[in-house]
C-alpha positions as CSV (number, residue, x, y, z in Angstrom):
1,M,142.2,-39.3,58.9
2,I,143.1,-43.1,59.9
3,N,144.1,-43.5,63.4
4,A,146.0,-46.3,65.0
5,L,144.2,-48.7,67.3
6,A,146.4,-50.6,69.9
7,I,144.7,-53.3,72.0
8,D,147.1,-53.9,75.0
9,T,146.4,-57.7,75.5
10,E,147.2,-58.3,79.1
11,E,145.4,-59.9,82.2
12,W,143.4,-57.8,84.8
13,F,146.2,-58.1,87.2
14,H,148.9,-56.7,85.0
15,S,148.0,-53.1,86.0
16,E,150.9,-51.5,87.8
17,L,148.4,-50.8,90.7
18,L,147.7,-54.3,91.2
19,R,151.3,-55.4,91.0
20,G,152.1,-58.7,92.9
21,E,148.6,-60.3,92.5
22,R,149.1,-62.5,89.4
23,R,146.5,-65.0,90.3
24,P,143.3,-66.5,88.8
25,P,140.9,-66.1,87.3
26,F,142.9,-65.9,83.9
27,Q,140.5,-63.9,81.8
28,A,142.5,-62.3,78.8
29,G,141.4,-64.8,76.4
30,E,137.7,-64.5,77.0
31,A,138.0,-60.5,77.3
32,T,140.1,-60.3,74.1
33,R,137.6,-62.3,72.1
34,K,134.9,-59.7,72.8
35,V,137.1,-57.0,71.3
36,L,137.9,-59.3,68.4
37,A,134.2,-59.6,67.8
38,L,133.7,-55.8,67.7
39,L,136.4,-55.5,65.2
40,D,135.1,-58.1,62.9
41,Q,131.5,-56.2,63.1
42,Y,133.4,-53.0,62.1
43,R,135.8,-54.6,59.7
44,I,138.7,-52.7,61.5
45,K,142.2,-54.1,61.8
46,A,144.2,-53.4,64.8
47,S,147.7,-53.8,66.5
48,F,147.4,-56.3,69.4
49,F,150.4,-55.6,71.9
50,V,150.6,-58.9,73.6
51,V,152.3,-59.8,76.9
52,G,154.2,-62.9,76.6
53,E,152.5,-64.5,79.6
54,V,149.1,-64.2,78.0
55,A,150.4,-65.7,74.7
56,E,151.9,-68.6,76.5
57,R,148.5,-69.3,78.1
58,H,146.2,-68.7,75.2
59,P,148.1,-69.8,72.0
60,D,144.8,-70.4,70.1
61,L,143.9,-66.6,70.9
62,I,147.1,-65.5,69.4
63,R,146.6,-67.7,66.2
64,S,143.0,-66.1,65.8
65,I,144.4,-62.6,66.1
66,V,146.7,-63.3,63.3
67,E,144.2,-65.2,61.1
68,K,141.9,-62.2,61.4
69,G,144.4,-60.0,59.9
70,H,145.6,-58.1,62.9
71,E,149.1,-57.1,63.7
72,I,151.0,-58.9,66.8
73,G,153.2,-56.6,68.7
74,C,155.2,-57.1,71.9
75,H,153.9,-55.7,75.2
76,G,156.7,-57.3,77.1
77,F,156.9,-60.8,78.5
78,S,155.8,-60.1,82.3
79,H,154.5,-56.6,81.8
80,H,157.3,-55.4,84.0
81,P,157.8,-51.7,83.2
82,L,161.2,-50.9,81.8
83,W,162.2,-48.9,85.1
84,K,162.0,-52.3,86.8
85,L,164.2,-53.8,84.3
86,N,168.0,-53.5,83.1
87,R,169.5,-54.2,79.7
88,D,170.1,-57.7,80.5
89,L,166.7,-58.5,81.9
90,F,165.0,-56.7,79.2
91,R,166.9,-58.8,76.5
92,E,165.8,-61.9,78.4
93,E,162.2,-60.8,78.3
94,L,162.3,-60.1,74.6
95,G,164.1,-63.4,73.8
96,H,161.4,-65.2,76.0
97,F,158.6,-63.2,74.1
98,H,160.0,-64.2,70.6
99,S,160.6,-67.9,71.5
100,V,156.9,-68.2,72.6
101,M,155.5,-66.4,69.6
102,E,157.8,-68.5,67.3
103,G,156.4,-71.7,68.9
104,I,152.8,-70.5,68.3
105,L,153.2,-68.9,64.8
106,G,156.4,-70.1,63.4
107,K,158.6,-67.6,61.9
108,V,156.9,-64.3,62.4
109,K,158.1,-60.7,62.2
110,I,157.4,-58.7,65.2
111,K,157.6,-55.0,64.2
112,G,156.3,-53.1,67.2
113,F,156.8,-52.8,70.8
114,R,154.7,-50.9,73.4
115,A,156.3,-50.6,76.8
116,P,154.1,-51.5,79.8
117,S,152.8,-48.4,81.8
118,F,154.2,-46.1,79.1
119,S,157.6,-46.8,80.8
120,L,159.9,-45.4,78.0
121,D,161.4,-42.0,78.7
122,N,164.9,-40.8,78.9
123,R,165.6,-42.7,82.1
124,T,164.9,-45.9,80.1
125,K,166.1,-44.8,76.6
126,W,168.7,-47.6,76.6
127,A,165.7,-50.0,75.6
128,L,165.6,-48.5,72.1
129,E,169.1,-49.8,71.2
130,I,168.0,-53.3,72.3
131,L,164.8,-53.0,70.3
132,V,166.9,-52.2,67.2
133,D,169.1,-55.3,68.0
134,F,166.0,-57.5,68.0
135,G,164.8,-56.1,64.5
136,Y,162.0,-53.8,65.8
137,Q,160.9,-51.1,63.5
138,Y,158.7,-49.0,65.5
139,D,157.8,-48.2,69.0
140,A,154.3,-47.0,70.5
141,S,155.4,-46.2,74.1
142,I,155.6,-42.4,74.3
143,F,153.1,-40.6,76.4
144,P,153.8,-36.8,75.5
145,V,152.3,-35.2,78.8
146,K,153.7,-35.5,82.2
147,L,150.9,-36.0,84.7
148,N,152.3,-38.1,87.4
149,P,155.6,-39.6,88.6
150,L,155.2,-42.8,86.8
151,Y,155.1,-41.9,83.1
152,G,155.0,-39.1,80.7
153,V,157.6,-37.3,78.5
154,S,157.1,-33.5,78.6
155,G,158.1,-32.0,75.0
156,A,157.8,-35.1,73.1
157,P,156.2,-34.8,69.5
158,M,152.5,-35.4,69.3
159,R,152.5,-37.1,66.0
160,P,154.7,-40.1,64.5
161,Y,158.4,-39.4,64.3
162,R,161.8,-41.1,64.1
163,I,162.7,-41.2,67.6
164,S,166.4,-40.3,68.6
165,L,168.0,-43.0,70.4
166,K,169.7,-40.4,72.6
167,D,166.8,-38.3,73.6
168,V,163.2,-39.7,73.1
169,R,161.8,-36.1,72.9
170,E,163.8,-35.4,69.7
171,E,163.3,-36.5,66.2
172,D,166.1,-38.0,64.3
173,P,165.7,-38.6,60.5
174,A,168.5,-41.3,60.6
175,S,166.8,-43.3,63.5
176,P,166.0,-47.0,62.6
177,L,162.9,-46.6,64.8
178,M,159.6,-44.8,64.1
179,E,157.6,-43.7,67.2
180,F,153.8,-43.5,67.3
181,P,153.0,-41.6,70.5
182,T,149.6,-41.3,72.3
183,P,148.7,-37.6,71.9
184,P,146.6,-35.7,74.3
185,L,144.0,-33.1,73.4
186,V,145.8,-29.7,73.4
187,L,143.7,-26.8,74.5
188,G,146.0,-23.7,74.8
189,K,148.6,-24.6,77.6
190,L,146.3,-27.5,78.7
191,K,147.1,-31.2,77.5
192,I,144.4,-33.5,78.3
193,P,144.8,-37.3,77.7
194,L,141.7,-39.0,76.5
195,A,142.7,-41.8,73.9
196,G,142.5,-44.8,76.2
197,G,142.7,-46.4,79.7
198,F,141.3,-44.6,82.5
199,Y,140.8,-41.5,80.6
200,L,138.6,-43.0,78.0
201,R,136.6,-44.6,80.9
202,M,136.3,-41.4,82.8
203,F,135.3,-38.9,80.3
204,P,131.8,-38.9,78.7
205,L,131.5,-40.0,75.1
206,S,130.5,-36.4,73.9
207,F,133.8,-34.9,75.1
208,L,135.8,-38.1,73.8
209,H,134.2,-37.6,70.3
210,W,134.8,-33.8,70.4
211,G,138.4,-34.2,71.7
212,L,139.5,-36.9,69.3
213,S,138.0,-35.0,66.4
214,R,139.8,-32.0,67.2
215,I,143.1,-34.0,67.4
216,N,142.3,-35.3,64.0
217,R,142.3,-31.7,62.6
218,S,146.0,-31.8,62.5
219,H,147.1,-35.3,62.9
220,P,146.2,-39.0,63.7
221,F,145.9,-40.2,67.3
222,L,146.5,-43.6,68.9
223,L,143.7,-45.2,70.7
224,Y,144.8,-48.0,73.3
225,F,142.3,-50.4,75.0
226,H,143.0,-53.1,77.6
227,P,140.4,-56.0,77.1
228,W,139.9,-56.3,80.8
229,E,138.5,-52.8,80.8
230,G,135.5,-54.0,78.8
231,H,134.9,-57.1,80.8
232,A,132.4,-57.1,83.4
233,E,133.8,-60.0,85.1
234,T,137.1,-58.3,85.9
235,P,137.8,-58.9,89.6
236,R,137.4,-55.8,91.9
237,L,139.9,-55.8,94.7
238,K,140.0,-53.9,97.8
239,L,142.3,-50.9,97.0
240,S,142.7,-47.4,98.2
241,F,139.8,-45.0,97.1
242,L,142.0,-43.3,94.4
243,N,143.4,-46.6,93.0
244,R,140.0,-48.2,93.1
245,I,138.7,-45.3,90.8
246,I,141.5,-45.4,88.5
247,S,141.5,-49.3,88.0
248,Y,137.6,-49.8,88.0
249,Y,135.8,-46.6,87.2
250,G,133.7,-47.0,84.1
251,I,134.4,-50.7,83.3
252,D,130.7,-51.4,82.8
253,S,130.5,-48.8,79.9
254,A,134.0,-49.1,78.5
255,L,133.2,-51.7,75.6
256,Q,130.4,-49.6,74.4
257,K,132.5,-46.5,74.3
258,L,135.0,-48.4,72.2
259,E,132.2,-49.5,69.9
260,F,130.9,-45.9,69.5
261,L,134.5,-44.8,68.6
262,L,135.1,-47.6,66.2
263,S,132.0,-46.6,64.4
264,H,132.7,-42.7,64.3
265,F,136.4,-42.8,63.4
266,K,138.7,-44.7,61.0
267,F,141.3,-47.0,62.5
268,G,144.1,-49.2,61.3
269,R,147.1,-51.2,62.3
270,V,150.0,-49.2,63.6
271,D,152.6,-50.9,61.2
272,R,150.5,-49.9,58.2
273,L,149.9,-46.4,59.3
274,L,153.6,-46.0,59.6
275,G,154.2,-47.6,56.1
276,L,156.1,-50.6,57.5
């Protein structure tokens, strides 16, 4: 079973819990190069969903990602979640992103989009039509379990599907967009997220390996990783206890966990797994 690997290429301050910081140190370049080195070591190609601000600041990094055979996808320009945008602002963000990428890479086809903070749901489904207008072929934003008010889509499929533009929970064979969701581990009525972010940092490796292997019994999973999560120099701000745990717990071991998973599962680019 080949799984999808998404590297959400953003700065340490792009987390929704740190909204408003946007200040040095700018570490995305250094942190992402650590991930690139790991992928080189294991000969794995991934999809890098890049925030436009990061591309603008680190054009050499973007060129290096492409030269190494990885896919470039869009993670927004400013990392604002869709619920903080509207149709016009989203069009502006995509336009700015594509302008920056064209300046770095020339004419390049961007096939995939990944909404910041899993912010695609039926409140923001209007974004799908705009993605189609810009020529996107797939989305990788659906988190098919609802655990908090910010994100999650209960009832959405767990495996890749053609996403309905009218209801993101529904499959539409005629849809121009594919969807690659981030599936949880399903144990009876329990749905346990573990394929990235805080969940990857929180759970022990033994449980991650067991849970991801169990998902692979029936379908591929999408594993996502933020380079700042594996960067020891990521600044630690004074936050509430809960937000501090969510933001920083497990950073010191996250890159080692990623390496373990790279060595025990098969991974590839999202576009290639979808046959695009």
